[in-house]
C-alpha positions as CSV (number, residue, x, y, z in Angstrom):
1,M,100.2,89.9,64.4
2,I,101.2,88.4,67.6
3,L,103.9,85.1,67.5
4,H,103.9,82.1,69.3
5,P,103.8,78.8,68.8
6,S,100.3,76.2,68.8
7,L,101.9,74.2,71.0
8,V,103.4,76.7,74.1
9,P,106.8,74.6,75.1
10,N,107.7,74.1,78.2
11,Q,111.2,75.8,79.0
12,I,113.6,73.1,80.5
13,G,116.7,73.0,80.9
14,H,117.9,70.2,78.7
15,D,114.6,69.4,76.5
16,I,112.6,66.4,76.9
17,P,109.4,66.2,75.2
18,A,106.6,67.4,76.2
19,T,103.2,64.7,77.7
20,A,101.0,64.1,75.0
21,D,98.0,65.7,77.4
22,T,97.8,69.2,76.7
23,I,95.6,72.3,78.1
24,A,93.5,74.7,75.5
25,V,94.3,78.3,76.3
26,F,91.4,80.7,75.7
27,D,90.6,84.7,74.6
28,P,88.5,85.4,77.6
29,H,87.4,87.8,75.3
30,T,86.4,86.1,72.4
31,A,86.1,82.8,74.9
32,R,88.7,81.4,71.1
33,E,91.5,78.4,71.7
34,I,94.7,81.0,71.0
35,A,97.8,77.5,72.2
36,R,97.8,75.1,73.9
37,I,100.2,73.5,76.3
38,P,101.6,70.6,78.1
39,R,99.8,69.5,80.4
40,S,102.8,69.1,83.0
41,G,103.1,66.6,85.6
42,K,105.6,65.1,87.8
43,A,107.8,64.1,85.0
44,E,108.2,67.5,83.9
45,I,108.6,68.7,87.0
46,D,111.7,66.1,88.1
47,A,113.6,67.2,84.7
48,A,113.2,70.8,86.0
49,V,114.0,70.4,89.5
50,A,116.7,68.4,88.5
51,A,118.3,71.5,86.2
52,A,117.7,73.9,88.2
53,R,120.1,72.2,90.7
54,A,122.5,71.7,88.0
55,A,123.5,74.9,87.1
56,Q,122.1,76.5,90.0
57,P,126.0,75.9,91.4
58,D,127.9,78.1,88.0
59,W,124.7,80.3,88.7
60,D,125.5,80.9,92.1
61,A,129.7,81.5,91.1
62,T,129.0,84.3,88.6
63,P,129.7,87.5,90.3
64,G,126.3,89.2,91.7
65,V,127.2,92.4,89.8
66,R,127.8,90.0,86.5
67,R,124.5,89.0,87.4
68,G,122.5,92.4,87.1
69,E,124.3,92.6,84.5
70,I,121.9,90.1,82.5
71,L,119.1,91.5,84.4
72,H,119.8,94.7,82.6
73,H,120.4,92.9,79.5
74,I,117.0,90.5,80.0
75,A,115.1,94.3,80.7
76,N,116.4,96.2,77.6
77,L,114.7,93.1,75.4
78,I,111.6,93.6,77.1
79,E,112.1,96.6,76.3
80,A,112.6,96.3,72.8
81,R,109.3,92.9,72.0
82,S,106.9,95.3,74.5
83,D,104.5,95.4,71.8
84,E,104.9,91.5,70.9
85,L,104.8,90.5,74.7
86,S,102.0,93.3,75.9
87,R,100.1,92.6,71.9
88,I,100.1,88.6,73.5
89,V,99.2,89.6,77.5
90,A,96.0,91.5,76.0
91,A,94.6,88.0,73.9
92,E,95.5,86.0,76.4
93,A,94.2,88.2,79.3
94,G,91.8,89.6,77.4
95,K,92.8,93.3,78.5
96,R,93.0,96.5,76.5
97,L,96.5,97.5,74.9
98,A,97.3,99.9,77.0
99,D,96.4,98.1,80.5
100,A,98.5,95.7,78.3
101,R,101.3,98.0,77.5
102,G,101.2,99.4,80.8
103,E,101.8,95.5,82.6
104,T,104.7,95.4,80.1
105,A,106.7,98.9,81.4
106,A,106.1,97.4,84.7
107,A,107.9,94.2,83.9
108,V,110.9,96.3,82.6
109,Q,110.8,98.6,85.6
110,C,110.4,95.4,87.7
111,A,114.2,93.9,85.9
112,R,115.7,97.6,86.8
113,F,115.6,97.3,90.4
114,F,116.9,94.1,90.9
115,A,119.6,94.2,88.3
116,G,120.4,97.1,90.9
117,E,120.7,95.0,93.0
118,G,123.7,92.5,92.4
119,Q,125.4,95.8,93.6
120,R,124.1,96.2,96.6
121,M,123.4,91.7,98.5
122,F,124.5,93.7,101.5
123,G,125.3,91.9,104.0
124,R,126.4,93.7,108.0
125,T,129.8,93.5,109.7
126,M,129.4,93.7,113.4
127,P,131.8,94.5,116.8
128,S,131.8,90.9,118.2
129,G,132.2,90.1,122.5
130,M,135.7,88.4,121.7
131,A,139.4,89.6,121.3
132,G,140.8,88.9,117.3
133,R,137.3,88.2,116.0
134,W,135.8,90.1,113.4
135,A,132.0,89.2,113.1
136,M,130.0,89.6,109.6
137,T,126.8,88.3,107.8
138,I,126.2,87.3,104.1
139,R,123.4,86.6,101.9
140,R,122.7,83.0,100.3
141,P,121.1,81.9,97.3
142,C,118.1,79.1,99.1
143,G,119.2,77.2,96.2
144,V,116.1,76.3,94.1
145,A,113.0,78.3,94.2
146,G,110.2,77.3,93.0
147,L,107.6,79.5,92.1
148,I,103.6,79.7,91.0
149,I,102.1,83.0,90.1
150,A,98.5,84.1,89.1
151,A,97.0,84.8,85.7
152,N,95.1,88.2,86.6
153,T,99.2,90.2,85.0
154,P,101.1,88.2,84.2
155,A,103.7,89.9,82.3
156,P,104.4,91.8,86.3
157,N,104.1,88.8,88.0
158,F,106.8,86.7,86.2
159,A,108.9,89.5,86.7
160,W,108.1,89.6,90.5
161,K,108.9,85.8,91.7
162,V,111.4,85.8,88.9
163,F,114.0,88.5,88.9
164,P,115.0,88.8,92.3
165,A,115.4,84.9,92.9
166,L,117.6,85.3,90.1
167,I,119.5,88.1,91.2
168,C,120.1,86.0,94.7
169,G,122.0,83.4,92.6
170,N,118.5,80.6,92.7
171,G,117.5,77.9,90.5
172,V,114.2,78.2,89.3
173,V,111.4,76.7,88.5
174,L,108.4,78.9,87.0
175,K,105.4,76.7,86.9
176,T,102.8,79.0,84.9
177,A,98.9,80.3,85.4
178,E,97.1,78.0,83.1
179,D,95.1,80.9,82.0
180,T,98.6,82.8,81.3
181,P,101.3,80.7,79.8
182,I,102.7,82.9,77.0
183,S,103.3,85.7,78.2
184,S,106.2,83.6,80.5
185,W,106.9,81.6,77.5
186,L,107.9,85.0,75.4
187,L,109.2,86.2,78.3
188,G,111.5,83.1,79.6
189,R,113.1,82.3,75.7
190,L,114.0,86.7,76.3
191,C,116.1,85.9,79.6
192,E,118.0,83.2,76.9
193,E,118.9,85.6,74.5
194,A,120.2,88.2,77.1
195,G,122.7,85.4,78.5
196,L,120.8,84.0,81.0
197,P,122.9,80.4,81.4
198,K,120.3,77.4,80.0
199,G,118.9,74.9,83.1
200,V,119.1,78.2,85.2
201,L,115.3,79.6,84.7
202,N,113.0,76.4,83.6
203,I,109.0,77.5,82.7
204,V,107.2,74.2,83.5
205,H,103.0,74.8,82.4
206,G,100.3,72.6,83.6
207,L,97.2,72.8,86.6
208,G,98.0,73.6,89.4
209,A,96.7,70.8,91.4
210,E,98.5,68.5,89.1
211,A,102.0,70.7,88.3
212,G,101.7,72.4,90.9
213,Q,101.4,70.2,93.4
214,A,104.5,68.3,92.6
215,L,106.7,71.6,91.9
216,V,105.2,71.8,96.1
217,E,105.9,68.8,96.5
218,H,109.7,68.4,95.7
219,P,112.1,67.4,97.9
220,D,114.5,68.6,96.0
221,V,113.0,72.5,95.9
222,D,114.3,74.8,98.5
223,M,111.3,77.2,99.0
224,I,107.9,78.0,97.3
225,S,106.4,81.4,96.7
226,F,103.6,81.6,95.2
227,T,100.5,84.4,95.1
228,G,97.1,83.4,94.3
229,S,94.2,82.2,96.5
230,T,94.5,81.8,100.6
231,R,92.3,78.0,100.0
232,V,95.7,77.2,97.9
233,G,98.0,78.8,100.0
234,R,96.9,77.3,103.6
235,L,97.6,74.3,100.8
236,I,101.6,74.7,100.7
237,A,101.5,75.7,103.5
238,E,101.3,72.8,105.1
239,T,102.4,71.2,102.4
240,A,105.7,73.2,103.1
241,G,105.6,72.9,107.0
242,R,105.8,69.4,106.5
243,Q,109.2,70.1,105.0
244,L,110.4,72.6,106.6
245,K,110.3,74.2,103.6
246,K,110.7,78.3,103.3
247,V,107.5,79.6,102.0
248,S,106.4,83.3,100.5
249,L,102.6,83.3,99.9
250,E,101.1,86.4,99.0
251,L,97.1,86.0,99.5
252,G,93.7,87.0,98.6
253,G,92.2,90.2,100.1
254,K,88.5,91.6,101.1
255,N,89.8,95.2,100.9
256,A,87.6,98.6,102.1
257,L,87.6,101.7,100.4
258,V,86.2,104.2,103.5
259,V,84.8,107.3,102.2
260,C,84.4,109.7,105.2
261,D,82.1,112.5,105.6
262,D,85.4,115.7,104.4
263,A,86.3,113.7,101.5
264,D,86.2,114.8,97.7
265,L,83.2,112.8,97.0
266,D,84.3,113.1,93.3
267,L,87.6,112.2,93.4
268,A,86.6,109.1,95.7
269,V,84.1,107.7,93.3
270,K,86.7,107.8,90.8
271,W,89.3,105.7,93.1
272,T,85.7,103.6,94.0
273,L,85.4,102.8,89.8
274,L,89.3,102.2,89.8
275,A,89.6,99.9,92.4
276,A,86.5,97.7,92.4
277,F,86.5,97.3,88.3
278,S,89.3,98.3,86.7
279,N,90.9,94.8,85.7
280,A,87.8,93.6,85.7
281,G,88.6,94.1,89.3
282,Q,90.9,90.2,89.1
283,R,93.5,92.1,91.8
284,C,94.3,90.8,94.8
285,A,94.5,94.6,95.9
286,A,90.5,95.5,94.5
287,G,88.3,97.6,96.5
288,S,85.7,95.4,97.4
289,R,83.7,97.0,100.3
290,I,82.9,100.2,99.8
291,V,82.5,102.4,103.8
292,V,80.5,105.4,103.2
293,F,79.7,107.8,106.0
294,D,76.0,108.5,107.1
295,K,75.8,111.9,106.6
296,V,77.7,111.5,102.2
297,Y,75.7,108.1,101.4
298,D,73.5,109.4,99.4
299,A,75.5,111.9,97.3
300,F,78.3,109.2,97.7
301,V,76.1,106.2,96.0
302,D,74.0,108.2,93.3
303,R,76.9,110.2,91.7
304,L,78.6,105.7,92.0
305,L,75.3,104.3,91.1
306,T,75.7,106.5,87.9
307,A,79.2,106.3,87.6
308,T,78.8,102.1,86.8
309,R,76.1,102.4,84.8
310,A,78.1,104.2,81.9
311,L,80.8,101.2,82.0
312,K,81.8,100.7,78.7
313,L,83.2,96.3,78.6
314,G,85.5,95.3,76.2
315,T,89.0,95.5,75.0
316,A,89.3,98.6,73.1
317,D,90.8,102.0,73.8
318,D,87.9,103.0,74.7
319,C,86.8,100.5,77.5
320,D,86.7,100.5,81.2
321,L,87.4,96.4,82.1
322,G,87.6,93.5,79.8
323,P,86.3,89.9,80.7
324,V,87.4,87.7,83.9
325,I,89.7,85.5,83.3
326,N,87.5,82.3,82.3
327,Q,83.9,80.7,82.6
328,R,84.2,78.8,85.3
329,Q,85.1,82.4,87.4
330,L,82.0,83.4,85.3
331,D,79.9,81.0,86.4
332,N,81.5,81.3,89.9
333,M,80.5,85.0,90.7
334,V,77.2,84.4,89.3
335,G,76.4,81.7,92.3
336,A,78.1,84.0,94.8
337,I,75.5,87.1,94.0
338,E,72.4,84.4,93.7
339,R,73.0,83.7,97.2
340,A,73.9,87.2,98.6
341,V,70.1,89.0,97.1
342,A,68.9,85.2,99.3
343,G,70.2,86.6,101.7
344,G,69.0,90.3,101.5
345,A,71.8,92.1,99.8
346,A,70.1,94.3,97.5
347,L,71.5,94.6,93.8
348,L,72.1,98.1,92.9
349,C,73.2,97.0,89.0
350,G,74.6,94.3,87.5
351,G,75.0,91.1,89.0
352,A,74.3,88.8,85.7
353,P,77.1,87.7,82.6
354,A,77.5,90.4,79.6
355,T,76.4,88.4,77.0
356,S,76.6,90.0,73.2
357,A,77.4,89.9,69.7
358,D,80.3,92.1,70.6
359,L,81.2,90.6,73.7
360,P,81.5,86.6,73.2
361,G,83.4,85.5,76.1
362,Y,83.2,85.5,80.2
363,Y,81.4,89.1,80.6
364,L,80.3,89.9,83.9
365,Q,78.5,93.3,84.4
366,P,80.1,95.9,86.6
367,T,78.2,94.6,89.9
368,L,77.4,97.1,93.0
369,M,75.7,95.8,96.1
370,T,74.4,96.9,99.2
371,D,73.7,95.5,102.7
372,P,75.5,92.7,102.5
373,D,75.9,91.0,106.1
374,P,79.1,92.4,107.5
375,D,79.4,88.4,108.5
376,S,78.6,86.8,104.9
377,E,80.2,84.9,102.1
378,L,80.1,88.5,100.1
379,A,81.2,89.9,102.9
380,R,84.0,87.3,103.7
381,T,85.2,85.8,101.0
382,E,87.8,86.9,97.5
383,L,85.4,86.8,94.7
384,F,87.7,88.0,92.3
385,G,85.5,90.2,89.9
386,P,84.4,93.6,88.8
387,I,81.8,93.0,92.6
388,T,81.4,95.5,95.1
389,A,79.1,96.0,98.5
390,L,78.2,99.4,100.1
391,Y,78.5,99.8,103.3
392,R,76.7,102.7,105.2
393,V,78.5,104.0,108.9
394,P,78.0,106.6,111.4
395,D,81.2,107.7,112.0
396,F,85.8,107.1,111.5
397,D,85.1,104.4,114.8
398,H,82.4,102.3,113.3
399,A,84.0,102.7,109.4
400,V,87.8,101.6,111.2
401,S,86.0,98.6,113.1
402,L,84.5,97.6,109.7
403,V,87.4,97.6,107.8
404,N,89.3,95.3,110.3
405,R,86.4,92.5,110.6
406,S,87.3,90.6,107.3
407,P,89.7,87.1,107.8
408,Y,92.1,89.2,104.9
409,G,94.1,92.0,105.6
410,L,95.9,93.0,102.3
411,T,95.5,96.4,101.7
412,A,92.7,99.5,102.8
413,S,92.1,102.9,101.1
414,V,90.8,106.1,102.9
415,H,89.2,109.3,101.4
416,T,89.4,112.3,104.0
417,R,90.5,116.1,104.1
418,D,92.1,115.6,107.8
419,I,95.5,114.5,108.3
420,D,94.9,113.6,111.6
421,R,92.2,111.2,110.1
422,A,94.3,110.0,107.5
423,L,97.2,108.5,110.2
424,T,94.9,107.3,112.4
425,F,93.9,105.0,109.8
426,A,96.7,104.4,108.6
427,R,98.1,103.0,112.3
428,K,95.2,101.2,113.3
429,A,93.5,99.4,109.7
430,H,94.7,96.1,110.0
431,V,96.6,95.8,106.5
432,G,100.2,95.2,104.9
433,V,99.0,98.5,102.3
434,A,97.0,102.0,103.3
435,V,96.3,104.2,101.1
436,V,95.2,108.0,101.3
437,N,93.1,109.1,98.9
438,G,93.2,106.8,95.8
439,G,92.5,103.2,95.5
440,T,93.0,99.5,97.7
441,H,95.6,99.1,94.3
442,G,98.5,100.8,93.0
443,S,101.6,98.7,93.9
444,E,105.3,99.4,92.6
445,A,108.1,97.4,92.0
446,H,110.8,99.1,94.9
447,M,108.0,98.8,97.7
448,P,107.4,95.7,100.1
449,F,103.9,94.1,99.6
450,G,101.8,91.8,101.0
451,G,99.1,91.5,103.9
452,L,98.3,89.9,107.2
453,N,95.8,87.6,108.4
454,A,94.0,84.9,106.1
455,S,95.8,87.8,103.1
456,G,99.3,86.1,103.4
457,N,102.3,84.3,106.1
458,G,104.2,88.1,106.7
459,T,106.7,87.9,103.9
460,R,107.1,91.3,101.6
461,E,107.7,90.6,98.2
462,P,109.1,92.8,95.8
463,G,111.2,96.1,97.1
464,T,114.4,95.1,99.1
465,E,112.2,93.2,101.3
466,A,111.5,90.9,98.5
467,L,116.0,89.5,99.1
468,D,114.7,88.2,102.4
469,V,112.8,85.9,101.2
470,Y,115.3,85.0,98.2
471,S,118.1,84.0,100.5
472,E,119.6,83.1,103.4
473,L,122.1,85.1,106.1
474,R,124.5,82.8,106.6
475,V,126.4,84.4,110.1
476,V,130.8,84.2,109.4
477,Y,133.1,84.8,111.8
478,L,136.6,85.1,111.4
479,N,139.5,84.4,113.7
480,S,142.5,86.8,113.7
481,Q,146.1,86.4,115.9
482,P,147.9,89.7,117.4
483,P,150.8,89.6,115.4
484,H,154.0,88.1,116.7
């Protein structure tokens, strides 16, 4: 039994009445309404920012070690309530319960990692060129952090932004993903139960064009961290740039998985299926371009096609992929497939909605395509669904060239038994994350994640690099006089 209110409220320091307008939240597997959220706008964002601004000085004055202790308490509560949180994630995001449990565990791991950083908010002490002068740097919080998260992995997405922002001493306003807000509501409650002072973390529900835009434009928000599409990221960057506001952008990807002629083909097929179709392809790090050497192309495609056709759709324990997040996304992907076929790409399997009495929600058949124009929409646009395209190349140099022929630069993978090839690929692929003999996905809480070009603006979250996003370095000079 999942216990949450039918109207999931905002969490704002000193609660204010929510707008009368509401938005429905649907279970993507059943397409049934499971909750409603406030359709928040400028008034709710103003209140949340004011609450964060008022609470932030005391939170900043709380020693980092103590802030870390509170994050440890939060981690313990998430772990204790993991079944409840996992069931909420499974329902609102259309996942297998096992996958939702894995995401909950990832949120716990992230909380514990950043809790430890409360003991390691390091600056540096450096020699000065002047006698009697000490030179050092210290970390200071940005102030009020505005956070906007995506719907694909709701619990880790909350953790990746909220916990580093908190450990650095910021007041926080989180704009949830309107498709998956219930997990953020529960996580916010657990943060307060763990001892996080009221007003330090504020959670506002609503649409991106309304609540999200109001948060980005707010003059009292000191920094913005956004995960989502490149199109929206560009708009946020323009707004932040006019205000000279600090911004961290983790955007889309069109990630390539390369299968060399010396690859273990069974292993390559296994990782291609996971990279392309797990989480219904709804990962910024999903493998949406499969680049295969000509020598093994036919053998690889035969194995991949057989394995893809055997995938089972649904959210039961024995299923391989679930639905996409909403009807709009499903319609967009079907349209993209139709345009690709009209443009000359060949459809090997899938390509249509998978609706039935057992699958009443937003399901797309896992889709394999071949021979798309490398400059087409299919090759250069993130579709965020279970769609991947195959490309035939003669050799390694052509493979690397095709990997880099993309507006994005998030992740890439190569399958090879040759260590020299692997290391060369890691150096030459223009991406933020390079993987050898694995999928294009699989980030960890203690490692930096982010990409190049249209995949982001160069910042990295999480890992210790996230401290650079959520804090500022201050230089301190201490002048001393010789004793008399």
